[in-house]
N, C-alpha and C positions, 0 to 999 in steps of 0.2 A: 519439186525440190523443197518447198517450204514444209510440206508434210513430213518428209524424211528428216529434215533438220530438227523439227520439234520432237520427233520420236527418239532421236539420238540424245538430245538434251535430257529428256525425261529418263532415259535409261541410265545416264551417268549420275543423275540426282539419286536415283534409287540405289545404285551401287554405293554411293557415298554414305547415305543414311544407314545402309545395312552394315557398313564397316565401322560405324561409331560404337564405341564400347562404353556403356553407361554404368557397368558394374564396378564395385569397389567402394572405397570410402571417399566421401565428398565433405569438404569443410566450408562452413558458412559463418558469417558474423551478423547476427540479427541486431540491428540498431533500432531499438524502440526508445521512446522518450526517456532520456536520462540514464540509459544503461546500454551496454553492449554485451550480448549474450552469444558465446560460441555455440554453434550447432554442428553436429556431425551426422551425416546420413550414410547408412551402410546398405548398398544395393547389391542384390544377388539375382542371378537368372534362374528361372524355373522352367518346367516343361510347358507351362501355360502363359508365361510372361515374366513378370518381375515381382519381387517382394523386397521389403526394406524395413529397417529399424532406425530409430533416431536416438542420439545421445545428446545430453545437455551437461557437459562436464562441470560447469560452474555450479549447477544445481545438484550435482552428484546423482543425476538420473541417467541410467544407461539401458540400452535395449528396449526402448519404448516401442511397442508394436505400432507399425503404420498399417492402417486398414487396407488402403488401395495404393498401388504404385503402377504407373504406366509410362511408356516411352514410345511415341509414335511420331514419325515425320519431324524429328528434331525437338519435339515438345515433351518435356519431362514433367510429370505430375505425381503428387502424393497427397493423401488426406488422412487425418485422424479425427473422425467425426466426434468422438467422445470429448476431445479437447477443442472442438470447433476450429481445427487447424487445416488449412489448405495451402498447397504450394504449386505454382505453375511457372516453368521457365523454359528458355530456348537453349538448346545445346549448340555451342559454336566455339571453335578453337579450343577445345578441351575445357570449356567453362560453361556454366549454366547461369544465364542471367534471367532472373524472374522476380516474382512477388510472393511474399509470405503473408498469409492472412490468418488472423485469429479473432474470433468473436466480433466480426464485422470491421476490424481494423486491418489496414494493409501497409506492409513495409517492404521496400526493395531489399532483396537479398541475393547475392551472387554466390554460387557454389564453385569451389575450385579443388584441385587435387592437393593443394598445400594449405597448411594452417594460415589463417589470417590474423594478423596482430591487431590488438585493440588500439584505438586512437586515444591518446592521453587527453583527459578533460582538464579544462582550466578552472580551478577552484582556489582562488587566491587567499581565501580566509582560512583554509585548512592549516593548522599548526604543523610545524616541522620539528622533529626530534633533533637534539635533546631538548626536553621541556624544562623550563626554569622552576619546576615544582616536583613534588614526590608523586609517583604513580605506581599503583600496585594491582596486580590481577587477583581477584578474590572470588570465592564461592560462598553461597549461603543457602539455607534450606527453608522452603515453605513446608513446615511440618504438617500443616493441616492437609495438604494434598500430596505430600511425599515427593515434592519436586525440588531438585537441586538446580540453582540458578548461578550463572557465571557473569562476572562483570568487571569493571575497572573503578577503583577508588583513587581519586586524585586529591591531594592535600597541598596547601601552600608550602609546607615543610614536612619532613619526616617526623619531627618531634614537635609537640605543641598541643593545643586544645582549640579546635576550630568549629565554627558553625558549618553545617553541611546540608546539602539538598540531595534528594533522590529524583532523578529524571525518569518520567513515565512516558513511554512512546505512544504514538497514535495507532490507529487500526491497521490490521495486517501484521504478519510476523516481521518484526524489526530486530536488527541487532543492536548492540549497546550504543552505536553511533546514530541510531535511527536512520540508517543509510537507505536512501531512496532517490531515484532519478539522478544519480551521479553526485548527490550531495550528502554530507554527514553533519546535519545540524546539531546533534547532541555532542559531537566532538568539538565543534566550534563553541557551543554554549559552555561546555565543561571547561574548556581551555580558558575562556574569558572569565568565568566565575572564579576559577582557581587562582588565576593571576591577580584577582582582586580580593584574595583573602578568604574565599568561601570554598570549602571542600565539596566534592561532587561524587556521588555514586550513580553510575549508569550501568545497566545490565541488559543482556540479551533476553528477549522475550522467551517464555517457556517453549521448548521444542525448536528453538532457533539458534544457529551458530553453536556456541559451547554450552548452552543451557539444555537441561533435560525436560521431559514432559511432552505432552501432546497439545500443540497449539489448536489444532482443528477441532478438538473436543472440548474447547474452553469458551467461557463467556467473559464479559466485562467484569462480572463479579469475581470470577476466578482470578483474573489479572489483578484485582484489588488486593487479594490475599498474597500474591507475589510481591507487591509493593510493600505490604505490611511486613513481610518477611525481611525485606531489605532494611526497613526501619529497625526491626528487632536486632538485626545483625549490627547496625551502627551503634545501638545502645550498649553493645559489649566491647566497643573499641575505645581505648583510653584517649585517643587523639581527638575524639568527637565531643563537642560541647552538647551534651544530651538535652539541654534546655533550648537549643537552637537548631532543631532538625526541621527542615521544611520539605515541601514537595513541589516539583514543577512538572505539570502535565501538559502535553501537547495533544490537541484534538481529542481522541478517545481518552488519552491520558488525563485530559482536563475534566473528564467524567469520573475517572478512577480516583483522582486526588481528593475530591469531596467525600467520596465513599469512605476512604481511609480516615480522613480527618474527622468525619462525623462519628466515628466509633473509637478513635485512638487519641487519647489525651497527650501523647508524646509528640504530636504534630504541632509545631509552633506557628506555622503559616503555610499558605499554599499560593502558588502562582498558576493561573489557568491561561495557557496559550492557545487561543482559538478553542477553548472549551465550550461545550454547548449547555444551554439551559432548557432546550426544547426536547420534548419526547422524541424518540428515535424516528417514528414515522413522519412526524411533522418536519423534522430536520431534513430527512432524505427527500421529501417532496419539494421542499424549498431549494435544496441543493440541485436536484435534477432540473428544476425549472430554470435556475440562474445559469447553470452550465450550458444547457441546451440553447438558451437565448444568445449567449456570447459566442456559441459555435455556429449561429446563423439559422437555427430552426425557426420555422414559422410559428406565429402565435397559435394557429389552429392545431399544429402538431404538438406544441407544448401542452396545450389544454387537453388534447386527447390522451397524451401520455400521463398527465396528472390524474385524470379521471380513472384510467386503467390501473395505475399504481395505487390509487386510493382504495380500489376494490381489493387488490392483492393484500395491502397492509391491513385492511379491515378484517379480512378472513384470518390473517395470521394473529391479530390481536385478540379476536374472539375465540380462536381455536384452543381446544383442550385435548384434541385427539389428532395425532400426526397422520394416521391413516385417512381419516375424514378430510383433513386439511389437504392432503395430496389429491384426493378425489375432487374436492371443491375447486382447487386451483387448476386441475386438468380440464374441468368443465369450462372454467373461465377462459382459459387459453384457447380451447377449441372453439368457443363462441366468437372470440376475437378474430381468430384465423379465418373462420367461415365468412366473416364480413370483409376479409382482405384476401380475395382469391388469388391475387398475383404475388403473394408472399414467396420469397425465395429462401430455400434452406441451404445451409453449408453443404458442399459437395460430399456425397456419401452418407448424408443424414436424412432419415425419413421424417415425416411430420411428427410421428409419435416420439422419436428420439429427440427431436428439437424441443418439443414441449417438456419432455422429461428433464432435459438439460436446463431449460429456463427455470423450471420449478426448483431444481436442485440449488440454483443460485440464490433463491429466496428462502430456502428452508434449512440452511446450515444452522447448527446449534447457536453460533454467534449471532447470525443475522436475526433469527427469531427473537432472541433475547434483547438485542439492541433495538429492534423496532418497537418493542413494548416498554423499553427502559425510559423512565422519567427522571432526569437528573435532579429535578427540583426537590425530590423526596430527601436526597442526601444533603443538598445545599441548605435546606431548611433547618438542618441540625448542626451546621458548621458554626463554631464559635470563635475560631482563631482568625487572625487577619487574612484578608484575601486580596490578591491583585489579579484582575481579569483583563487581559489584553486581546484585542482583535485587530486585524488589518481591515481597512475600509474597502479593499477590493477582494476580500475573502469570499469566494463563491461556494465553498464547501461548508463553512460555518459562518454564515452572514453576520456581520458585526452588530447591526442595529437590533435585530430580533433576539439574538442570543445574549448580548450584554444586558438588554432590558429584562429578559427572563431570569438571568443570574441575579441581577439587582433585586428583582421582586422576590425571589426565593430567599435570598439572604436577609431581606427585610423582615420576612416572617420569623426568622430566627433571632431577630432583634440584634443582629450583628452590625455594629456601627463602624467596624474597622475594615471597610470595604473600599477599594479603589478600582474603578473601571475606566479603561481608555480605549478609544478607537484610533489607531495609528494610521495616518494617511498614506495611501498608495502602496500598502503592503498586502500581499496575498496570503493564502492559507499557510504557507511555509515561512511567512514573515520576510519575504524578499520584496525589494522595491521592484515594481512591475508595471506593465502597461494596461492589461485587461483583467488580470487575475485568473485567467483560464488555466486549468491544469496543464494544458499543452505548452505553456510558457516555462514551467518550472525548470526543466532541464536546460533550457536555452539561456537562462539567466546565470551569469557567473557568480553572483553574490549568493551565499548560502543562508545568511541570517542578517537581517538589518542591524547595523551598529546602533541605530536609534532604539530599537527594541532591546538590544543587549544592555544599553545604558539604563533604560527604564527598569529592567529586572534587577540589575545590580544595585542601583541607587535605592530602590524600594526595599530590597532585602537588607541592606546595610542599616536602614532605619529600624527594621524589625529586630535585629540582633544586637543593637547597642546595649 
């Protein structure tokens, strides 16, 4: 009897699985740190199994080919090796509950037949319209590169003559609000400055939002010409006090600002928010070490990663030939993998594909330029007043090392109008924080510390008297 019962149960399980229909459109909401990204998976049946594509509507990316798709015994899987993406979930009650993985990170994601609404984020500092000041959508052209940029100019009033600053975003394609991880720091900064009598021009990075151009084919130097184009645009506006044009750069923007100020006499002052004074490779090594440590990595693993990355950066710095660089990096990665035989590759990716992908991350136009970039070269030529602020818990641009490097470089220019401050308990985004780890950014409701805002405004008011 027991044997017959087991056979019957097995039969009914098989029938149930066979009757499940996985084809059609599935909706998911990928909740990664600081943002919620709608994902759509389109599954079709073939003679040999299943195939599918992925849409990311918010990123305006559609029909992304999915390399492998499978559905067996209630388990649904798909993989995009080129993007290091994997998903595995269990089909139950017309839903698929699973985990979305990309580049070694894992996030729960449920797929349903109906669209999933985003959860509203709490960001109390974001200003609400109508604003008590004048705001205008503008465009201007970087004539050197033939790029048209779009942004927002805010002024205390429509009529008048006001000091103004240009906001320069950090690394990665950012819109005019420097929107990241659910925060809009440039919107908050622009609002605060404008309410305090200082005009602000903030703009979308090239190739981002409403700005034209190709971000991926650009370097930090290219971005500096975009900022200079913003300054030239302001020089033609009657509402702008052209003797009081300043720059505020955050992170990579804090590298761009000295570049522009070192060659453009129309810059009256610059504010560096977590700007770096260290060469790119030195900064990245320090950043990787500090973040790994706060994430719980062992000192042995931290040291091994540092030694390996030093070898990568050294090859990039000495390289003058991209083909040879790729060959040298391939050899380096193969040697490292040979010493780690238990390495696991993302599903659907071979060792060769994995190495190629890793190398591509280090050899973008921007990355190669930034690794070699020494900010002190521009800082040594800056003559205008400088305010450099850093958070004491900044793990991406550590305060002590970078403020010291900035002071030393400006001393060589004999610039005595320099103020540097390390603000306690602030992270790289200038949020009041616990550890400073990037994983905290989106969980903190505060977008930008009021203490930091006051430091900026009070210092600028002294410069524009």
